[in-house]
N, C-alpha and C positions, 0 to 999 in steps of 0.2 A: 193165520194168527197163532194157531195152536203150536205150529212148528217154531215160530218166533219165541213164544213163551218158554218152550222146552230148551231151546238153545240159550236163551238169556238166563234161565235158571242154572243151567250147566256152567255157563260163564261166571255167574255170580258165585257159585260154589267154589270154583277154581280160584277166583280172586280172594274169596274169604279164607281159603286154606293158605294161600300165599301170604296174605296179610297176617294171619296168625303166626306162621312160621317166621316171617320177617320181624314181627314185634318181639317174639320170643328170643330170636337171635340177637337183636339189637339191645334188648334189655339185659340179656345174659352178658353181653360184651361190656355194656356200661357198668353193670354191677361188678364185674370182674375188675375193671379199671378202678372203680371206687374203692373196692376192697384192697387192691394193690396200694392205693394211696393211703389207706388207713394203716396198712402194715408198715409203709415207709415212715409215717408219722410216729408210729410206735418205736421204730428203730432209732429215730432221732431223739425222741423223748426219753426212752428207757436206756439208751446206749447199749442195746442188746438186739441181735437180729435172729434169735432162735425161732420166733414165730414166723418171720418172713421166710427163713430157710425151710421150716416145716411145711409151709404152703407150697413152696416152689420146687422142692426136691423129693427124691425117693428116700434119701437118708442123708444125714449131715452131722457134723460135730464142729465145735469151736476149737480150732487148732492153736491159735495164739491171740493175744490181745496186747496192744501197746498204747501208751499214752504220751503225747508230747504237750507242749504248752498250747498248741493250736488245734490238735486233733485227737480224737479217740480212733484207734485203728483196730478193726476186728478181722481176723483171718480165719475163714472157715474152709473145711473140706466138705465136699458134697458129691452125691451120685444122682444122676438122672438116667432115665431109660432111653437108650438109643436103639436104632434099628438092628444093630449087631451086638447088643448087650449093654451093660452099664457104661456110662460115660462119667469120668472122674473130673471134678472141678476144684479149683481154688477160687474162692470168692472173697474179695477184700473190700471192706467197707471203710470209708473215711468220713467221720462225723465231726464237724467243726465244734470247737469248744467255746467259740465266741463269734461275733458278727463281723470281725475286722479282717477276716481272711480274704485274699484276692481271688477273684473268679471271673470267668467270662460272662458277658451279658448277652451273648448270642452264640448259637451253636457253631457258627463258622468263624468265630473270632481267630484271626491269624496269629495273634500274639500269645495264645494259650500254649504253655509248655508243660502242662500237667502230664505226668507219665508214670508208668509202673514198669520196672525191669526185674528180672530174676536171673541170677548168675550162679553157676557152680564153678567156683574158682575163677579162671579166666574165660570160661565158656559162657556165652550169653544163651540162656535157655529160652527166654521170652522177653519181648519188649512191646508195650502197648502200641507204639507207633507203627509196628509192622502188622498189627492185627487188623484185618480188613473190616471188622465190625466197628472199630474205632477210628479208622482212617479218615482224615479230613474233618474230624469233629473236635470241638473244644470240650474236652472232658470235664473241665471245672464248671461248665455250664450247669451241671447237675446240682451244684450248690444253690444256684439261682432258682432252679425249677422245683426240686424236691427236697432240698436241704441237706443233701449228702451226695457222695459219689461212690459207686461200687464197680469193681472190676470182676469179670468172670473169665478165668483162665482155664482152658482145657488142659488136663494132665494126661500124658500118655505113658508115664513111668514114674517111679519113685525119684524124688528130687530132694537134695540136701544142700541148700545154698543160701544166698543172700537176697532178701526181698528189699527193693529200694523204691521209694516213692518220692516224686517231685511235685511241687505245687504249680500254680498258674505262671509264676515268674521263673520257673525252673530251679527254684531253691529246694534244697534237700529237706524233705519232711522226716524221713527216717530211713535207716539201713539196718535191717535185723536178720539174723540167721533164722531160717524156717525149714523144718523137716516135713516133707509131704510124702507119705507112704501110699503107693498105689498097688493094690492087691485085690484079688477076688473078694467080693463082699460077703462077709459073714457077720450077722448082727451080734451074735454071742461073743465074738472075739474082736470085733472092730472098734467097739466103744462108740459107734455111731448111734444117733437117735433116728427113729423112723419118721419119714415125712407123713403128710396127711394122705389118707386113702381118698378115693373119689367120693365115697359116701360122706366122709368128714368135710370135704370141700363143698359138697352140695348143701350140707347142713349150715356151714358158716356163711355161704353166699345167699342161701334161702331165696333162690330165684323166684319161686312161686309167689312169695309175698310181694316182691318188687314188680312182677309182671302183671299181677292181677288188675291193678288200677289202670295201667296203660292199655291192657287188652280191652277192658270195658270201654275206655274212651275211644280207642281206635275202632272197635267193632260197632259201637253206637254210631260214630260218624260214617262208617262204611255202609251200614244198613240204611241210614237216612239218605245218603247220596245214591246208593244202589236203587232204592225204591223210587226216589225222585227221578233219576235218569231213566229207569225202566218205564215209569209211568209216562214220561215225556215221549220216549221212543215209541211206546205202544200207541199213544194217542196219535203221533205223526203217521205211523205206519197204517193205523186203522183208517184215518182220514184219506190217506193216499189210496188205500185199497177201495174205499167207497167211491172216490172220484174215478178210478180206473174201471169200476164195475158199471158206471153209468153209460 
């Protein structure tokens, strides 16, 4: 019986650690998603994506902004950290100015023609339909889900060309000249603003505050079940041992 108790205690400790780690991970993921939603709401409400970009990137700047009858369009440049150094991005936000814009009601809507292209003269530099991240997806579905659409375009060199956006029906939203300079990052000369440090992210997420109640609930349930199951198994094993000893 003593050996059984030792093994059960070891098993319980392992399960307790696993439960703690799983709860912490799930809560952190859920809080990150909730905060992402809060940032998106701010972009739509304030017509400004600075805080969103500050959270998501190493450094960023607003390159251009445009306004049409139907949309506010924000064009940012940003850097993120890659395995081989900085990765340069163009991030384009489309924020509706009213509720009458057309959009997909499902992610696989075959009628969706929303797209982004970037041309230098006659040369096609980028088109969203060729981007495997967007392939087969109704891009305008973002309006239905989060209230906006944003594109993330990876830049591998400096570009000076025409940014063109199309809506759900394939109608032109805008076509504007945009200059995107890609060079080694230097904060003092780039004009970029720095993104959040990991410490700042930890502060705004405040995971400990969110995980505390859930940990208490899960641990309390675990202890009740663990003691109950352990007691039942101990009782059954003890009775079986007594019968075998007769």
